[in-house]
GUKOLTOR-704977 format. One record per atom (N, C-alpha, C): residue number from 1; residue in three letters; chain; atom name; x, y, z. Coordinates in Angstrom, 2 decimals. Last residue first. Layout:
@i NUM; aa ALA; ch A; at CA; east X; north Y; up Z
...
This chain:
@i 51; aa UNK; ch A; at N; east 105.00; north 90.97; up 103.49
@i 51; aa UNK; ch A; at CA; east 104.35; north 91.51; up 105.31
@i 51; aa UNK; ch A; at C; east 104.40; north 90.86; up 105.45
@i 50; aa UNK; ch A; at N; east 107.86; north 92.83; up 101.57
@i 50; aa UNK; ch A; at CA; east 107.11; north 91.73; up 102.03
@i 50; aa UNK; ch A; at C; east 106.56; north 91.91; up 103.40
@i 49; aa UNK; ch A; at N; east 106.65; north 96.14; up 99.75
@i 49; aa UNK; ch A; at CA; east 107.75; north 95.03; up 100.40
@i 49; aa UNK; ch A; at C; east 107.22; north 93.92; up 100.85
@i 48; aa UNK; ch A; at N; east 105.06; north 97.36; up 98.17
@i 48; aa UNK; ch A; at CA; east 105.88; north 96.88; up 97.41
@i 48; aa UNK; ch A; at C; east 107.02; north 95.55; up 98.00
@i 47; aa UNK; ch A; at N; east 103.72; north 98.66; up 100.42
@i 47; aa UNK; ch A; at CA; east 103.15; north 97.68; up 99.86
@i 47; aa UNK; ch A; at C; east 104.44; north 96.33; up 98.98
@i 46; aa UNK; ch A; at N; east 107.28; north 100.34; up 101.81
@i 46; aa UNK; ch A; at CA; east 105.56; north 99.87; up 101.75
@i 46; aa UNK; ch A; at C; east 105.01; north 98.38; up 101.23
@i 45; aa UNK; ch A; at N; east 109.85; north 100.30; up 102.00
@i 45; aa UNK; ch A; at CA; east 108.92; north 100.49; up 100.40
@i 45; aa UNK; ch A; at C; east 107.62; north 100.61; up 100.19
@i 44; aa UNK; ch A; at N; east 110.64; north 96.86; up 102.89
@i 44; aa UNK; ch A; at CA; east 111.51; north 98.15; up 102.79
@i 44; aa UNK; ch A; at C; east 110.14; north 98.97; up 101.44
@i 43; aa UNK; ch A; at N; east 108.15; north 95.40; up 104.80
@i 43; aa UNK; ch A; at CA; east 109.07; north 95.13; up 103.92
@i 43; aa UNK; ch A; at C; east 109.84; north 96.40; up 104.11
@i 42; aa UNK; ch A; at N; east 105.98; north 95.67; up 106.53
@i 42; aa UNK; ch A; at CA; east 105.75; north 96.05; up 105.23
@i 42; aa UNK; ch A; at C; east 106.97; north 96.06; up 104.38
@i 41; aa UNK; ch A; at N; east 107.19; north 95.13; up 109.12
@i 41; aa UNK; ch A; at CA; east 105.76; north 94.14; up 108.50
@i 41; aa UNK; ch A; at C; east 105.95; north 94.41; up 107.16
@i 40; aa UNK; ch A; at N; east 110.71; north 94.71; up 109.37
@i 40; aa UNK; ch A; at CA; east 109.59; north 95.36; up 109.08
@i 40; aa UNK; ch A; at C; east 108.58; north 94.94; up 108.86
@i 39; aa UNK; ch A; at N; east 112.49; north 93.29; up 111.28
@i 39; aa UNK; ch A; at CA; east 111.81; north 92.55; up 109.76
@i 39; aa UNK; ch A; at C; east 110.90; north 93.76; up 110.35
@i 38; aa UNK; ch A; at N; east 115.95; north 93.06; up 112.66
@i 38; aa UNK; ch A; at CA; east 114.66; north 94.14; up 112.43
@i 38; aa UNK; ch A; at C; east 114.19; north 93.66; up 110.90
@i 37; aa UNK; ch A; at N; east 116.19; north 90.37; up 115.56
@i 37; aa UNK; ch A; at CA; east 116.38; north 91.00; up 113.87
@i 37; aa UNK; ch A; at C; east 115.26; north 91.71; up 113.65
@i 36; aa UNK; ch A; at N; east 115.42; north 90.85; up 118.44
@i 36; aa UNK; ch A; at CA; east 115.14; north 90.44; up 117.35
@i 36; aa UNK; ch A; at C; east 115.60; north 91.27; up 116.40
@i 35; aa UNK; ch A; at N; east 116.70; north 92.06; up 120.63
@i 35; aa UNK; ch A; at CA; east 117.30; north 90.75; up 120.74
@i 35; aa UNK; ch A; at C; east 117.12; north 90.48; up 119.18
@i 34; aa UNK; ch A; at N; east 115.18; north 94.47; up 121.27
@i 34; aa UNK; ch A; at CA; east 116.43; north 94.80; up 120.47
@i 34; aa UNK; ch A; at C; east 117.27; north 93.30; up 120.54
@i 33; aa UNK; ch A; at N; east 111.60; north 94.33; up 119.98
@i 33; aa UNK; ch A; at CA; east 112.75; north 94.19; up 120.91
@i 33; aa UNK; ch A; at C; east 114.11; north 94.25; up 120.50
@i 32; aa UNK; ch A; at N; east 109.79; north 96.55; up 119.42
@i 32; aa UNK; ch A; at CA; east 109.49; north 95.49; up 119.32
@i 32; aa UNK; ch A; at C; east 110.25; north 94.57; up 120.08
@i 31; aa UNK; ch A; at N; east 110.34; north 99.07; up 120.46
@i 31; aa UNK; ch A; at CA; east 108.95; north 98.34; up 120.80
@i 31; aa UNK; ch A; at C; east 108.81; north 96.94; up 120.49
@i 30; aa UNK; ch A; at N; east 113.14; north 99.37; up 119.86
@i 30; aa UNK; ch A; at CA; east 112.57; north 99.87; up 121.22
@i 30; aa UNK; ch A; at C; east 111.17; north 99.41; up 121.62
@i 29; aa UNK; ch A; at N; east 113.65; north 98.54; up 117.73
@i 29; aa UNK; ch A; at CA; east 114.46; north 98.07; up 118.94
@i 29; aa UNK; ch A; at C; east 113.79; north 98.39; up 120.27
@i 28; aa UNK; ch A; at N; east 112.05; north 99.37; up 115.71
@i 28; aa UNK; ch A; at CA; east 111.61; north 98.15; up 116.21
@i 28; aa UNK; ch A; at C; east 112.11; north 97.98; up 117.29
@i 27; aa UNK; ch A; at N; east 113.00; north 102.50; up 116.25
@i 27; aa UNK; ch A; at CA; east 111.61; north 101.88; up 116.75
@i 27; aa UNK; ch A; at C; east 111.51; north 100.44; up 116.74
@i 26; aa UNK; ch A; at N; east 115.22; north 101.55; up 114.56
@i 26; aa UNK; ch A; at CA; east 115.28; north 102.02; up 116.16
@i 26; aa UNK; ch A; at C; east 114.08; north 101.87; up 116.92
@i 25; aa UNK; ch A; at N; east 114.35; north 101.23; up 112.31
@i 25; aa UNK; ch A; at CA; east 115.18; north 100.14; up 112.93
@i 25; aa UNK; ch A; at C; east 114.97; north 100.19; up 114.58
@i 24; aa UNK; ch A; at N; east 110.92; north 102.08; up 111.69
@i 24; aa UNK; ch A; at CA; east 112.31; north 102.32; up 111.64
@i 24; aa UNK; ch A; at C; east 113.07; north 101.07; up 112.72
@i 23; aa UNK; ch A; at N; east 107.65; north 102.02; up 110.76
@i 23; aa UNK; ch A; at CA; east 108.51; north 101.08; up 111.72
@i 23; aa UNK; ch A; at C; east 110.22; north 101.05; up 111.36
@i 22; aa UNK; ch A; at N; east 107.33; north 103.55; up 108.21
@i 22; aa UNK; ch A; at CA; east 106.86; north 103.97; up 109.44
@i 22; aa UNK; ch A; at C; east 107.59; north 103.43; up 111.00
@i 21; aa UNK; ch A; at N; east 107.46; north 103.08; up 105.82
@i 21; aa UNK; ch A; at CA; east 108.88; north 102.88; up 106.66
@i 21; aa UNK; ch A; at C; east 108.26; north 103.78; up 108.30
@i 20; aa UNK; ch A; at N; east 104.33; north 103.78; up 105.01
@i 20; aa UNK; ch A; at CA; east 105.25; north 103.39; up 104.52
@i 20; aa UNK; ch A; at C; east 106.58; north 103.75; up 105.09
@i 19; aa UNK; ch A; at N; east 101.16; north 104.29; up 105.35
@i 19; aa UNK; ch A; at CA; east 102.45; north 104.38; up 106.24
@i 19; aa UNK; ch A; at C; east 103.82; north 103.80; up 106.23
@i 18; aa UNK; ch A; at N; east 100.07; north 103.68; up 103.19
@i 18; aa UNK; ch A; at CA; east 99.49; north 104.81; up 104.04
@i 18; aa UNK; ch A; at C; east 100.82; north 104.89; up 104.92
@i 17; aa UNK; ch A; at N; east 100.81; north 101.01; up 102.13
@i 17; aa UNK; ch A; at CA; east 100.97; north 102.38; up 101.48
@i 17; aa UNK; ch A; at C; east 100.89; north 103.82; up 102.28
@i 16; aa UNK; ch A; at N; east 100.23; north 99.74; up 104.34
@i 16; aa UNK; ch A; at CA; east 101.54; north 99.46; up 104.31
@i 16; aa UNK; ch A; at C; east 101.82; north 101.08; up 103.40
@i 15; aa UNK; ch A; at N; east 97.12; north 99.42; up 104.16
@i 15; aa UNK; ch A; at CA; east 98.04; north 100.30; up 105.62
@i 15; aa UNK; ch A; at C; east 99.13; north 100.52; up 104.83
@i 14; aa UNK; ch A; at N; east 96.83; north 98.44; up 101.91
@i 14; aa UNK; ch A; at CA; east 96.37; north 99.87; up 102.27
@i 14; aa UNK; ch A; at C; east 97.27; north 100.46; up 103.50
@i 13; aa UNK; ch A; at N; east 97.82; north 95.85; up 102.24
@i 13; aa UNK; ch A; at CA; east 98.82; north 96.87; up 101.15
@i 13; aa UNK; ch A; at C; east 98.21; north 98.37; up 101.40
@i 12; aa UNK; ch A; at N; east 96.44; north 94.62; up 104.17
@i 12; aa UNK; ch A; at CA; east 97.35; north 95.01; up 104.75
@i 12; aa UNK; ch A; at C; east 98.08; north 95.87; up 103.75
@i 11; aa UNK; ch A; at N; east 93.94; north 94.68; up 102.68
@i 11; aa UNK; ch A; at CA; east 93.83; north 95.51; up 103.56
@i 11; aa UNK; ch A; at C; east 95.87; north 95.87; up 104.38
@i 10; aa UNK; ch A; at N; east 94.59; north 92.96; up 100.74
@i 10; aa UNK; ch A; at CA; east 94.09; north 94.17; up 100.46
@i 10; aa UNK; ch A; at C; east 93.95; north 95.13; up 101.48
@i 9; aa UNK; ch A; at N; east 94.69; north 90.86; up 102.43
@i 9; aa UNK; ch A; at CA; east 96.10; north 91.35; up 101.57
@i 9; aa UNK; ch A; at C; east 95.76; north 92.74; up 101.01
@i 8; aa UNK; ch A; at N; east 91.70; north 90.33; up 103.26
@i 8; aa UNK; ch A; at CA; east 93.42; north 90.54; up 104.50
@i 8; aa UNK; ch A; at C; east 94.55; north 90.88; up 103.28
@i 7; aa UNK; ch A; at N; east 89.25; north 91.45; up 102.40
@i 7; aa UNK; ch A; at CA; east 90.39; north 90.95; up 101.23
@i 7; aa UNK; ch A; at C; east 91.71; north 91.41; up 102.43
@i 6; aa UNK; ch A; at N; east 87.12; north 92.23; up 103.05
@i 6; aa UNK; ch A; at CA; east 87.25; north 91.59; up 104.12
@i 6; aa UNK; ch A; at C; east 89.00; north 90.68; up 103.12
@i 5; aa UNK; ch A; at N; east 85.25; north 95.13; up 103.08
@i 5; aa UNK; ch A; at CA; east 85.95; north 94.32; up 101.78
@i 5; aa UNK; ch A; at C; east 86.63; north 93.67; up 102.87
@i 4; aa UNK; ch A; at N; east 81.59; north 95.52; up 103.71
@i 4; aa UNK; ch A; at CA; east 83.29; north 95.62; up 103.77
@i 4; aa UNK; ch A; at C; east 84.08; north 94.61; up 103.23
@i 3; aa UNK; ch A; at N; east 79.17; north 97.64; up 102.88
@i 3; aa UNK; ch A; at CA; east 79.73; north 96.55; up 102.63
@i 3; aa UNK; ch A; at C; east 81.43; north 96.66; up 102.95
@i 2; aa UNK; ch A; at N; east 75.99; north 98.94; up 103.78
@i 2; aa UNK; ch A; at CA; east 77.50; north 99.12; up 104.09
@i 2; aa UNK; ch A; at C; east 78.33; north 97.74; up 103.71
@i 1; aa UNK; ch A; at N; east 72.83; north 100.09; up 102.74
@i 1; aa UNK; ch A; at CA; east 73.92; north 98.64; up 102.99
@i 1; aa UNK; ch A; at C; east 74.92; north 98.68; up 102.86
């Protein structure tokens, strides 16, 4: 039997811990929008930031 963890906050923490600081302000400007304020999804410093 395979069990899946459906805790969204735990999944966000896991992704942010594995990819801290991946979305730089330069990447944000290129791939998200140069007109939107930089707001990285994991905050600064991985899962310890906001999401």
